[in-house]
C-alpha positions as semicolon CSV with decimal commas, in nm:
position;residue;x (nm);y (nm);z (nm)
1;M;-1,334;-0,423;-4,062
2;P;-1,417;-0,327;-3,704
3;T;-1,358;-0,596;-3,447
4;D;-1,554;-0,671;-3,135
5;P;-1,395;-0,552;-2,811
6;P;-1,233;-0,830;-2,609
7;A;-1,457;-1,001;-2,359
8;P;-1,393;-0,887;-2,002
9;T;-1,174;-1,114;-1,794
10;V;-1,380;-1,307;-1,541
11;T;-1,203;-1,438;-1,231
12;R;-1,356;-1,681;-0,984
13;I;-1,228;-1,720;-0,629
14;F;-1,355;-1,961;-0,366
15;H;-1,338;-1,794;-0,025
16;L;-1,327;-2,045;0,264
17;S;-1,285;-1,984;0,634
18;D;-1,296;-2,139;0,980
19;I;-1,254;-2,502;0,880
20;H;-1,155;-2,595;1,235
21;F;-0,994;-2,934;1,180
22;G;-1,058;-3,121;1,501
23;L;-1,421;-3,012;1,480
24;Q;-1,458;-3,003;1,102
25;D;-1,775;-3,092;0,912
26;Q;-1,634;-3,374;0,698
27;R;-1,939;-3,389;0,473
28;A;-1,900;-3,019;0,393
29;L;-1,524;-3,051;0,336
30;D;-1,569;-3,343;0,095
31;W;-1,829;-3,141;-0,094
32;V;-1,605;-2,832;-0,118
33;A;-1,307;-3,036;-0,239
34;E;-1,529;-3,200;-0,501
35;R;-1,656;-2,859;-0,619
36;I;-1,302;-2,723;-0,643
37;V;-1,190;-3,017;-0,857
38;A;-1,498;-2,998;-1,079
39;E;-1,517;-2,619;-1,119
40;Q;-1,148;-2,519;-1,107
41;P;-1,169;-2,165;-0,965
42;D;-0,874;-1,937;-1,032
43;A;-0,773;-1,931;-0,666
44;V;-0,878;-2,035;-0,317
45;A;-0,853;-1,789;-0,027
46;I;-0,876;-1,937;0,325
47;T;-0,916;-1,670;0,590
48;G;-0,794;-1,848;0,898
49;D;-0,881;-2,091;1,176
50;L;-0,768;-2,406;1,003
51;T;-0,771;-2,587;1,336
52;M;-0,972;-2,598;1,657
53;R;-0,690;-2,610;1,913
54;A;-0,373;-2,589;1,700
55;R;-0,289;-2,950;1,782
56;H;-0,031;-3,132;1,568
57;R;-0,285;-3,384;1,440
58;E;-0,523;-3,104;1,342
59;F;-0,251;-2,927;1,144
60;T;-0,151;-3,251;0,977
61;A;-0,507;-3,305;0,857
62;A;-0,545;-2,940;0,751
63;C;-0,220;-2,935;0,553
64;E;-0,303;-3,262;0,376
65;W;-0,647;-3,133;0,277
66;I;-0,518;-2,799;0,150
67;L;-0,230;-2,953;-0,048
68;G;-0,482;-3,185;-0,211
69;L;-0,664;-2,889;-0,367
70;E;-0,388;-2,846;-0,630
71;L;-0,480;-2,484;-0,707
72;P;-0,331;-2,146;-0,612
73;V;-0,415;-2,112;-0,241
74;T;-0,346;-1,842;0,014
75;V;-0,398;-1,904;0,386
76;E;-0,442;-1,653;0,665
77;V;-0,355;-1,740;1,025
78;G;-0,649;-1,740;1,265
79;N;-0,650;-1,704;1,641
80;H;-0,727;-2,077;1,675
81;D;-0,411;-2,159;1,478
82;L;-0,159;-2,032;1,735
83;P;-0,045;-2,286;1,999
84;Y;-0,278;-2,297;2,297
85;F;-0,090;-2,525;2,532
86;N;0,277;-2,455;2,448
87;L;0,342;-2,093;2,538
88;A;0,712;-2,113;2,453
89;E;0,625;-2,218;2,100
90;R;0,348;-1,957;2,078
91;F;0,595;-1,677;2,153
92;L;0,912;-1,805;1,987
93;D;0,790;-1,998;1,681
94;P;0,411;-1,950;1,646
95;Y;0,395;-2,064;1,281
96;R;0,599;-2,381;1,325
97;R;0,299;-2,610;1,279
98;F;0,223;-2,448;0,942
99;R;0,547;-2,585;0,795
100;G;0,355;-2,829;0,572
101;I;0,203;-2,535;0,384
102;E;0,458;-2,268;0,470
103;A;0,469;-2,129;0,115
104;L;0,092;-2,070;0,121
105;V;0,072;-1,877;0,448
106;E;0,003;-1,504;0,399
107;R;0,077;-1,550;0,030
108;E;0,003;-1,290;-0,236
109;I;-0,167;-1,431;-0,546
110;D;-0,151;-1,232;-0,869
111;M;-0,412;-1,283;-1,140
112;P;-0,508;-1,078;-1,449
113;G;-0,621;-0,740;-1,320
114;V;-0,657;-0,847;-0,957
115;A;-0,433;-0,958;-0,670
116;I;-0,505;-1,118;-0,334
117;V;-0,298;-0,935;-0,070
118;P;-0,281;-1,057;0,293
119;L;-0,313;-0,844;0,606
120;K;-0,222;-1,007;0,936
121;T;-0,472;-0,959;1,221
122;T;-0,370;-1,240;1,459
123;A;-0,131;-1,169;1,746
124;R;0,058;-1,410;1,972
125;A;-0,011;-1,173;2,267
126;Q;-0,184;-0,842;2,337
127;W;-0,226;-0,591;2,618
128;R;-0,570;-0,730;2,702
129;L;-0,695;-1,056;2,845
130;N;-0,867;-1,187;2,531
131;W;-0,591;-1,269;2,283
132;S;-0,841;-1,417;2,036
133;K;-0,942;-1,070;1,916
134;G;-0,789;-0,905;1,613
135;W;-0,502;-0,658;1,605
136;V;-0,366;-0,480;1,299
137;T;-0,020;-0,367;1,404
138;P;0,143;-0,069;1,230
139;A;0,408;-0,303;1,085
140;A;0,145;-0,540;0,944
141;L;-0,050;-0,254;0,790
142;D;0,262;-0,097;0,639
143;K;0,357;-0,430;0,481
144;T;0,014;-0,472;0,322
145;L;-0,006;-0,113;0,197
146;A;0,341;-0,145;0,042
147;A;0,233;-0,463;-0,136
148;I;-0,079;-0,292;-0,274
149;D;0,120;0,014;-0,382
150;A;0,367;-0,212;-0,566
151;L;0,097;-0,374;-0,781
152;P;0,095;-0,292;-1,154
153;S;-0,110;0,014;-1,247
154;G;-0,480;-0,065;-1,268
155;T;-0,461;-0,385;-1,064
156;R;-0,735;-0,417;-0,805
157;A;-0,668;-0,573;-0,467
158;L;-0,864;-0,817;-0,253
159;V;-0,727;-0,795;0,101
160;T;-0,750;-1,111;0,313
161;V;-0,767;-1,101;0,693
162;H;-0,896;-1,337;0,960
163;H;-1,082;-1,096;1,186
164;P;-1,337;-0,848;1,050
165;L;-1,169;-0,510;1,083
166;V;-1,470;-0,349;1,252
167;E;-1,787;-0,465;1,423
168;A;-2,133;-0,318;1,382
169;G;-2,447;-0,339;1,592
170;T;-2,284;-0,524;1,882
171;K;-2,197;-0,445;2,241
172;G;-1,827;-0,493;2,176
173;N;-1,608;-0,211;2,052
174;A;-1,251;-0,185;1,925
175;L;-1,236;-0,564;1,917
176;T;-0,999;-0,551;1,619
177;R;-0,748;-0,294;1,728
178;G;-0,621;-0,079;1,445
179;G;-0,902;-0,202;1,220
180;E;-1,067;0,134;1,160
181;K;-0,734;0,291;1,067
182;A;-0,657;0,000;0,834
183;L;-0,990;0,039;0,654
184;A;-0,935;0,413;0,614
185;E;-0,595;0,350;0,454
186;L;-0,736;0,077;0,228
187;A;-1,009;0,318;0,115
188;R;-0,736;0,539;-0,036
189;R;-0,625;0,253;-0,259
190;N;-0,755;0,035;-0,541
191;V;-0,918;-0,218;-0,308
192;L;-1,222;-0,416;-0,423
193;A;-1,303;-0,571;-0,085
194;V;-1,166;-0,705;0,241
195;L;-1,226;-1,079;0,286
196;S;-1,249;-1,221;0,638
197;G;-1,378;-1,506;0,853
198;H;-1,395;-1,555;1,231
199;V;-1,768;-1,494;1,291
200;H;-1,897;-1,817;1,128
201;D;-2,181;-1,656;0,930
202;P;-2,128;-1,493;0,589
203;F;-2,185;-1,123;0,529
204;D;-2,141;-0,857;0,259
205;I;-2,153;-0,501;0,389
206;T;-2,002;-0,163;0,311
207;H;-1,824;0,033;0,583
208;Q;-1,783;0,409;0,557
209;T;-1,445;0,553;0,653
210;A;-1,308;0,906;0,657
211;N;-1,158;0,833;0,316
212;G;-1,458;0,665;0,156
213;P;-1,637;0,331;0,161
214;V;-1,477;-0,014;0,186
215;R;-1,661;-0,336;0,108
216;M;-1,625;-0,613;0,366
217;I;-1,707;-0,974;0,271
218;G;-1,709;-1,252;0,529
219;A;-1,722;-1,628;0,478
220;G;-1,905;-1,874;0,700
221;T;-1,763;-2,187;0,858
222;L;-1,693;-2,537;0,729
223;S;-1,699;-2,680;1,080
224;Q;-1,955;-2,817;1,323
225;R;-1,920;-2,493;1,520
226;V;-2,199;-2,314;1,335
227;R;-2,379;-1,999;1,440
228;S;-2,715;-1,967;1,266
229;T;-2,650;-2,095;0,914
230;P;-2,526;-2,424;0,763
231;P;-2,157;-2,473;0,675
232;S;-2,076;-2,270;0,364
233;F;-1,817;-2,094;0,150
234;N;-1,828;-1,786;-0,075
235;E;-1,793;-1,798;-0,451
236;L;-1,661;-1,460;-0,570
237;T;-1,694;-1,368;-0,937
238;L;-1,489;-1,069;-1,050
239;S;-1,556;-0,893;-1,381
240;R;-1,414;-0,546;-1,448
241;D;-1,481;-0,355;-1,125
242;M;-1,765;-0,579;-1,007
243;V;-1,753;-0,847;-0,738
244;T;-2,050;-1,080;-0,711
245;V;-2,085;-1,294;-0,399
246;R;-2,270;-1,624;-0,396
247;V;-2,287;-1,817;-0,070
248;R;-2,266;-2,189;-0,144
249;N;-2,400;-2,441;0,109
250;L;-2,517;-2,800;0,116
251;E;-2,868;-2,709;0,227
252;H;-2,933;-2,488;-0,080
253;V;-3,024;-2,186;0,134
254;T;-3,030;-1,866;-0,071
255;T;-2,740;-1,624;-0,041
256;H;-2,955;-1,353;0,119
257;D;-3,079;-1,589;0,387
258;M;-2,723;-1,699;0,468
259;Q;-2,591;-1,349;0,528
260;I;-2,604;-1,143;0,847
261;D;-2,649;-0,765;0,837
262;D;-2,406;-0,685;1,119
263;I;-2,075;-0,835;1,222
264;P;-2,086;-1,023;1,554
265;A;-1,822;-0,951;1,810
266;N;-1,708;-1,313;1,827
267;A;-1,746;-1,652;1,663
268;K;-1,964;-1,821;1,923
269;P;-2,328;-1,905;1,850
270;P;-2,558;-1,620;1,959
271;R;-2,663;-1,646;2,322
272;L;-2,827;-1,311;2,396
273;E;-3,127;-1,136;2,249
274;G;-3,021;-0,888;1,983
275;E;-2,703;-1,063;1,874
276;P;-2,675;-1,069;1,493
277;V;-2,811;-1,384;1,332
278;A;-2,888;-1,472;0,971
279;P;-3,253;-1,513;0,870
280;V;-3,213;-1,891;0,884
281;G;-3,179;-1,853;1,260
282;A;-3,101;-2,216;1,344
283;V;-2,883;-2,131;1,643
284;P;-2,747;-2,440;1,823
285;E;-2,816;-2,447;2,194
286;V;-2,454;-2,529;2,276
287;D;-2,127;-2,562;2,089
288;P;-2,033;-2,919;2,002
289;P;-1,777;-3,069;2,241
290;V;-1,405;-3,042;2,168
291;Y;-1,189;-3,341;2,254
């Protein structure tokens, strides 16, 4: 007798970013941890900025929270996670404060039919004054492309970065150096999407490259340092070649209203007319203080 075809494998990933311990939203963090325990996603991807100022106490709190999730987790390094006040450590041992979760940093996670592959965009120093901006070095890109090329045939990749690889509709340009080239190379490969953080509002856009389109998905923040939407995270549902994005937040704002259409040049709340904001538009007048 004929048999029904097997049901497609459905994978769920919670995509978190910009937790900023030291200025975290504890109510939001408690809610996310509760949802992870209750819903048991297949993996958690955190795309950088675990801390506000890379202080030891901030890393201690971040590592304890992440280890308490008890699920496959991969963590990108954000610009806020490199030492601010100890330049010797920043240059000689920039990841030292990650030791509590060392095995999770820039970790590849393999699941049925899909893999999360990291791409480093954070640099300890650059040939420009603003070191907080992204930089995809040739070595970092080569490492990521080799990892994608080594995946089993038919496996799709989700690439995790901290900085969006390009900006759109802003005054800034080339803020993530090497980003356009990286997207063009990823377009040649079996990449479902590039997941990022940094700008504190979620987005889901498609960027055209010389080699075809690449989908870019950004997560909001789980800190008090909001732009124009409440603290949130992305729930990604993968089935066959489809990725569905649902923005989850405590205020029950719809996904569409949480997402911006363009990628801001930085992660500060909008200050000037024309800067990208989500339809919610609740821009704080000033950033909360950092102590």
